[in-house]
N, C-alpha and C positions, 0 to 999 in steps of 0.2 A: 802892446802887441800880444796876440793870443799865444796859446801854447803851441808847441810843435805838433804838426798834423800826424806825426808818427807816434806821438804819445798816446797810449791806450792801455787798457787793463783787461785781465782775463776774469771771466765770471761764468757761473752756471746757475740756471734756475733750480732751486732746491726740490721742486715737486715735478711730477710728471704732467705733461701738457696734453690736453685733448685738442686735436686739430689735424687737418689733412694737408696743410701747407708744409713744405719741407723747411727744416731749420736745423739747429744744432743741439737743442735741449731734449731730454728724454721725454718721449710721448706715450700716450695711452692707445692711440690708434694703430692699426696694423697697416703696414706699407713698406716703403723702402727705408732701410736703416741697417744698423749693425748690432742691434740687441735682439738675440734670438727669443722668439715667443712661442715656439712649439711647431708641431707638424699639422698639416691638413691634407685632405684628399685632393689629388690632382684634378679630379673632375669638379670639385667645389671651387678650387682656386687654380684655374688652368694657366700655370706659369712654368713651363718645362725647364726654364733656366735654373729653377730652384729645386729641381728634382733630386731627391736623396735616395739612391738605389740601395745603399746599405740599410738605411732605416726602413725602407719598403720591404726588403727581404726579411729583416728581423720581425717586422710586424706581421707579415704573411705567415711565417713559420709559427709564430705564437698564437695567431688567431685562426689560421687555416683559410684566410681570405686571399684575395687576388687583386690587391689595390696598389696604387702608387702614391707615395707621400712626397709633399713639397715642404720645404722649410719656410716658416713665416717669421717676419721680423717686425719690431715696433718702429713706427714712423717717428723720426725726430722732427720737432716742430719749433717754430719761433715764438718769442714773447715780445713784450713792449717794455722799453725802459722809459720812465717818466722822470722829469725834473720838476719838482715843486720849489720855486725860487722865491725866497723871502726878500722883498724889495722895500721893507719898512725902513723908517728913519734910523733905527739903531744899527742896521746893517751898513750904513754909509759912514760910520765913524770908526775911529781907532784903527785896529789892524784888520778890520773887515771892510771890504768895499765891493762895488759892482764889478770891477775888473776881475777880481779873484773869483767871484761868482760866475762871471762869463767864461772864464777859463775852465772852471769845473764843468759847466754846461757843455762846452765844446768837447771836453775830454769824454764825458759820458756819451754824448751823441756820436762822436767818432767811433767809440768802441762798439756801440750798438750797431751802427751801419756796417762796420767791418765784420761783424759776426752774423750779419744777415737779419738782425732784429730791427724793429721799428723804434722810433724815438718821438716822444711827445713832451711839450713844455707848457707849464702854466705858472704864471707869476701872481703874487699877492702882496698886499700890505694891509691897510685897514679894510680893504675890499678886494675884489678880483681885479687884476691888471689885464684888461682886454688887449692892451698894446703889447703884452708879453704872453702870447699864447700861440701854440702850434699843435695842430692835430697830429697824431702819430703818422710818421712817414719814414721811408727808407731812402729818400733822395740823398745823393752824395754831397750836394751843396748845403744840406741842412745844418750840419754842425756850425759852420761859419755864420749862417743866417741866424740861428738861435742865439749864438754868443753875441752877435751885434745887437739883437733885440734887447738884451740885458744891458750892454754897454751904453746904448742910446736911450735907455728908459729914463723918463722924467722922475724927479724926486717925489717921494710920497707926499700927498697933499694933506693928509691927516694922520694922527697917531694911531698905533695899534696894529694888530695882526689878525683881526677877525676874519680876513679874507682867506686865511689858511683853511678854514672849514669849507668855505665855498669852493676853493681850488680842489680840495680832496673830492668833492662831489662830481667834479668834471672827469675824474679818472674812472672810466667804465670798461677798460680793457678786460678781457677774460683772464689773462695771465700777465702780470706786470711786476717789475721791480721798480719801486718808487723811491727816488732819492729826494729826501726832504731836507733842503739846505737852509739853515737859519742859525742865528745866534741863540735862539730859544730863550731870550731875555723877555719873557712875556708871561701872561697868566697861564699857569699849569693846566687849568680847566680847558683852555682853548686847544692846547696840545693834546690833551686827553680825548677831546671830542674828535679832533682830526684823525688821531690814530685809530679810534673806534671805527670811523668811516672807512679807513684804509685797511681794516683788519683782514680782509681776504687776499691782500697782496703781500709781497715781500717788501718791507719798508727798511730803507737804509737812512737813518738820520745823520746828516752831516752837520756836526755841531761846531760852529766857529766860536772859540773862546775869546772873550774880550780881555785886554790887558790894562784896562783903565785904572783899576785899583793900584796896580804896581807902579803906575806913572804918577800917582799922587805924591806930593812932597812929604817927606818923612818928618820934617820939623814943623812947628806951628807957624802959621802965616796965612795971609789972605790968598785965596785961590779962586779964579774965575771958572765956574762950572757951566756946562751946557747940557740940558736935558736932551738926550738923543732922540726921543720921540716927539716932544713938543717944540724943541728948538729954542726954548727959553734960556736966557743967560741969567746967572745970579752969582754974586760974590759970597764965598763961604770962608769963615775963619776955620782953617783946617788944623785940627789937633790930631796927635797920634791915636787918641781914643776914638775919634770919628772915623779915621781910616780903618781902624781895627773893626769897628762896628759895621762899616760898609762891606768889608771883606767877609765878615761872618754872614751878613745878609746874602751875599752872592754864593757863599759856600752852602748855606741852607737851601737856596733856590736850586742849585745844581744837585743837591741830595734828593730833593723832591722830584727833579727832572729824571734822575737816574731811576728812582722808584717807579716813575710813570713808564719809562722804557721797559723796566722789568715786568710790570703788570701786562704790558702789551707784547711781551716776548720779542722785542726788537733790540738789536745790538748797535749802539751808536758808534760813529766814527768821529773822534775828536781831532780838531786841528786849530792852529793859530796862524795859519798862513796859506800858501798855495798847496793844493792837493795834487799829487802826482799819480800817474798810472801804476807805478810800483806799489805805492801805499794802498791803493784800492785793490790791487791784485792780492796783496798780503791780507787785506781785510777779508776778501772772499775765500781765501785759503785758511782763514782762522788764525792767522799769525799776529793779529793785533787785538 
């Protein structure tokens, strides 16, 4: 079952948006809004509803002129929220699964539509997932449709996440917040290339942390292991030293991942389960 339709989060685009369409984010264009942008001559901008008599009198006394001033405001404009969904094989194991990813997608989409923004979806694994793609829209039914796309998606046919780069190329919105949801257990170079492609957007990496290492037996013994990407099974004689080495490998990988995020000036959101609206609100408020 999907998340509650009432679950949503608060966010604001961190930069000023250029556009004439009405929205809720700070804009660069002049129009209707609540952010004062200065005065203009009534004859240049004939809108008597915004006539400011006090400002007009002060201006005429200081300049000796005989003009009327109207107040001008900055237009608030919309942006687009994109979900880049990792559907690779490693995302279908352990504490990460398509249902959690679908719930997150529904949450992001519902929050976007509720605020008057658009939402777009693109899925990837070793390549682009054309069955999990949606152009930006404001349709009210879209959050459920997007979530069902992910829940009904077929398993990845081949290993890898090279499609992450191709998915990033599909995002062409002028102003966007991109939620990149993955376990990021892949080549750092692929992540680096994707983040370079997304550099002109606000990127929110949603990092699902695996708990596989903690579930390995602590004592020596045979353990059946499954490669999350290739699907191959093999028996391993598990020793504490091997478990320790694997944990160090994962720690080193996430240190490199953190360094990659720092280079691209993006702040990741780490999770090991369901993502809630409250958690994302706190993220955008800088509380996490």
